[in-house]
C-alpha positions in Angstrom: 57.1 -40.0 -16.3 57.4 -36.4 -15.3 56.2 -33.7 -17.6 58.7 -31.0 -18.4 57.6 -27.4 -18.6 59.4 -25.7 -21.4 58.8 -22.1 -20.3 56.9 -19.9 -18.0 54.6 -17.0 -18.7 56.9 -14.3 -17.1 54.6 -11.5 -18.4 52.1 -12.4 -15.7 54.5 -12.4 -12.8 54.9 -8.6 -12.7 52.0 -6.7 -14.1 52.6 -3.2 -15.3 50.5 -0.2 -14.1 49.9 2.2 -16.9 49.8 5.9 -16.2 46.8 7.9 -17.2 48.5 9.6 -20.1 50.0 6.4 -21.5 48.8 5.6 -25.1 46.7 2.5 -25.4 44.8 1.4 -28.6 44.6 4.9 -30.1 43.6 6.7 -26.9 45.1 7.3 -23.5 44.5 5.1 -20.5 42.5 7.8 -18.8 40.2 8.2 -21.8 39.6 4.4 -21.8 38.9 4.4 -18.1 36.4 7.3 -18.5 34.7 5.5 -21.4 34.4 2.2 -19.6 33.8 3.2 -16.0 32.5 6.7 -16.5 31.3 8.5 -13.4 30.4 5.3 -11.6 31.4 6.6 -8.1 29.2 9.6 -8.5 26.3 7.5 -9.9 26.5 5.0 -7.0 26.5 7.9 -4.4 23.5 9.4 -6.1 21.6 6.0 -6.1 22.4 5.6 -2.4 21.1 9.1 -1.7 17.9 8.5 -3.6 17.3 5.2 -1.8 17.7 6.9 1.6 15.3 9.7 0.6 12.7 7.6 -1.1 9.5 6.5 0.8 9.8 3.2 2.5 7.6 0.3 1.4 4.8 -0.6 3.8 4.0 -4.3 3.5 0.6 -3.9 5.0 -0.6 -1.4 2.4 1.0 -3.0 -0.6 -1.5 -3.2 -3.5 0.5 -5.7 -5.5 0.9 -9.3 -4.5 4.5 -10.3 -4.9 6.9 -12.5 -3.1 8.3 -9.7 -1.0 4.9 -8.7 0.2 3.9 -12.3 1.0 7.1 -13.0 2.9 6.9 -9.7 4.8 3.3 -10.4 5.9 4.2 -13.9 7.0 7.2 -12.6 9.0 5.1 -9.8 10.5 2.5 -12.2 11.8 5.1 -14.5 13.2 6.6 -13.7 16.6 
């Protein structure tokens, strides 16, 4: 017995791109995008810049014993 499909979800075949000024749930698409995503691109660039400028961790002088320190010491002693 073969199952018959009564209909297809045509709405998913061709998604619609909304313009920034299109109304959506009481606000514009641009306002929703800003509320959800915010300034993520600028924030990620700032995090990357801070990571590049921050002092690098030295495994040999680490005062805390954690997994990264342990693994780093083991790998440093291994040649």
